[in-house]
C-alpha positions in Angstrom: 91.4 144.1 81.4 94.1 146.3 80.0 97.9 145.2 81.6 99.2 147.7 83.6 102.9 149.1 82.0 104.0 148.8 85.7 104.1 145.0 85.2 107.5 143.3 85.3 109.3 145.8 86.7 111.1 145.3 90.5 110.3 148.8 91.9 107.1 150.4 93.1 104.6 152.1 90.6 105.6 155.2 93.2 109.2 154.7 93.2 108.9 155.6 89.4 106.8 158.4 89.3 108.8 159.7 91.2 111.7 159.5 89.4 110.3 160.4 86.6 108.7 163.3 88.1 112.3 164.3 89.5 113.5 164.3 85.9 110.9 166.0 84.4 110.3 168.5 86.7 113.4 169.7 87.3 116.6 170.8 85.9 118.7 167.7 86.9 120.4 164.8 85.6 119.9 160.8 85.3 123.3 160.5 88.2 121.4 163.7 90.0 117.9 161.8 90.3 119.8 158.9 91.4 121.5 160.7 93.8 118.4 162.1 95.4 116.7 158.3 95.4 119.3 156.8 97.6 119.1 159.9 99.9 115.2 158.8 100.4 116.9 155.1 100.7 116.7 154.1 97.0 119.5 152.0 95.3 118.4 153.0 91.5 120.7 153.4 88.7 120.6 156.6 86.5 120.6 153.3 83.8 117.3 152.4 85.7 116.0 155.8 85.3 117.1 157.0 82.2 115.1 153.4 80.7 111.7 154.3 83.1 111.9 157.9 81.6 111.8 156.5 77.6 109.2 154.0 78.8 106.7 156.2 80.9 107.6 159.6 80.1 105.8 159.5 76.8 103.0 157.5 78.4 102.4 160.0 81.0 102.7 163.4 79.0 100.0 161.6 77.3 97.3 161.8 80.3 98.6 165.3 81.2 98.1 166.1 77.4 94.2 164.6 77.8 93.7 166.3 81.1 94.3 169.5 80.2 91.7 172.2 79.3 91.1 173.8 75.8 93.5 176.7 75.1 93.1 179.4 74.2 92.7 181.0 70.8 95.9 183.5 70.7 98.5 180.8 69.6 102.5 182.6 69.6 104.6 180.8 67.3 108.7 181.2 67.4 111.7 178.9 66.4 114.8 178.1 67.9 118.1 177.1 66.7 119.6 173.8 68.4 122.6 172.0 68.0 122.9 168.3 67.6 126.2 166.7 66.2 127.4 169.6 65.6 124.6 170.3 62.7 122.1 173.4 63.3 118.5 171.9 63.9 115.4 174.4 64.4 113.2 173.5 67.0 109.3 175.5 65.8 107.3 176.2 68.9 103.9 177.2 69.9 102.6 178.9 72.9 99.1 180.2 73.9 99.3 183.9 75.4 99.3 182.3 78.9 102.8 180.9 77.6 101.5 177.5 77.9 103.4 175.1 76.0 100.7 173.9 73.0 103.1 172.2 70.2 106.4 171.7 69.2 108.8 170.4 66.4 112.3 169.8 65.2 112.9 170.3 61.8 116.4 171.0 59.7 114.7 173.8 58.0 113.7 177.4 59.3 111.3 177.6 56.2 107.7 178.5 55.2 107.3 174.5 54.8 108.5 174.3 58.2 106.3 176.7 59.3 103.0 174.9 57.6 103.6 171.9 58.9 104.4 173.2 62.2 100.6 175.1 61.7 99.5 172.0 60.6 100.0 169.6 62.8 98.9 172.2 65.4 95.4 172.2 64.3 95.1 168.9 64.1 96.2 168.1 67.8 93.4 170.9 68.8 91.4 170.7 66.5 90.3 174.3 66.2 91.3 177.9 64.6 92.6 180.3 66.3 91.2 184.1 66.0 94.6 185.7 66.7 98.4 184.2 65.2 101.3 186.4 66.6 105.1 186.1 65.3 107.4 187.3 64.7 108.9 188.8 60.8 109.6 185.8 59.8 108.2 186.0 56.3 107.7 182.1 56.2 104.9 182.5 59.1 103.3 184.6 56.9 103.2 182.4 53.5 102.1 179.1 55.5 99.0 181.4 57.1 98.3 182.5 53.4 98.5 178.9 52.2 96.0 177.6 54.7 93.3 180.1 54.2 93.0 181.1 57.9 90.7 183.7 58.7 92.7 184.1 62.2 94.4 187.9 62.3 98.2 187.7 62.1 100.3 190.1 64.2 103.8 190.0 63.4 106.5 192.1 64.8 109.9 192.5 66.4 108.8 192.3 70.1 105.1 191.4 69.3 105.6 187.4 70.5 107.5 188.3 73.6 106.2 185.4 75.1 107.4 183.0 72.7 110.5 184.0 73.1 110.7 183.6 77.0 109.1 180.3 76.9 112.7 179.4 75.3 113.9 179.6 78.4 113.3 176.7 80.4 114.7 174.2 76.8 117.9 176.2 77.2 117.9 174.9 80.7 117.6 171.7 79.2 119.7 171.5 76.8 123.0 172.5 78.6 122.2 170.4 81.4 122.5 167.1 78.8 125.6 169.1 76.7 123.1 168.8 74.4 120.2 166.2 72.9 121.7 163.5 71.1 119.2 163.1 68.3 116.3 164.8 66.5 113.9 162.0 67.6 115.5 161.9 71.6 115.0 165.8 71.4 111.4 165.7 70.3 110.3 162.8 72.7 112.1 164.6 75.8 110.9 168.5 74.7 107.2 167.1 74.7 107.2 165.3 77.9 109.1 167.7 79.6 106.6 170.6 78.2 103.2 168.6 79.4 104.9 168.7 82.8 105.8 172.2 83.0 102.6 172.9 81.6 101.0 171.1 84.4 103.6 172.7 87.2 104.0 176.0 86.0 101.8 178.5 87.9 103.8 181.4 87.5 104.1 182.2 92.1 105.5 185.4 90.9 102.0 186.9 90.6 99.9 185.1 92.9 99.6 184.8 97.2 101.1 182.1 99.0 97.5 181.6 100.1 96.7 180.7 95.9 99.8 179.4 95.1 99.7 176.6 97.9 95.9 175.7 96.4 97.4 175.6 92.6 100.0 173.7 94.0 97.4 171.1 95.3 95.9 171.3 93.0 98.8 170.2 90.0 99.8 167.6 92.1 96.5 165.9 92.3 96.4 165.8 88.3 99.9 164.6 88.1 99.0 161.3 90.7 95.7 161.0 88.2 97.3 161.2 85.4 100.3 158.6 86.0 97.8 156.4 88.0 95.9 155.5 84.7 
């Protein structure tokens, strides 16, 4: 029988899940999560919460992604600059037409090789080719599209991928709260876990009724409980 990852921890699994969920779901620091848990009668150091995040964040994210339905066949690709140690790096991201984050990759360059690496990673991960790829006017996307020989239509335009542009906002909020990312590796690990939780709980409440919101919210929490109990 596989050993539970919660073995050897002083606090029960429900407390660990709650701490990790608070940090990934909301724009909070580790000290903010510590204060919220103190209000619930739990005296837990922010360093312990950070350790839980490093250990359990990727595990929970992997289980959440495994349970997600197949994304749409429309991919919107975009890139944004992030600064780590004063050096500009590029966060390449892919979202679908509903705004769900499909994949991301932190890279040092903004060229055709970087775009090709993102597309190849995305194709391997999801196992199917899209019917439509939407990007901005960056020529690197067209070059990568031709090298892969994809049959998908490629639409380019200044505002064609506004959905992808808007999906950068949660990343910017977390970047400001964390006072910038500390390394490319830690940024990749955190943003991958953050995207999985964001996809689960991003139910676009402004487009639905209150009754539908309650149902979608309950379903999201049930998916979280199922994935983190695995």
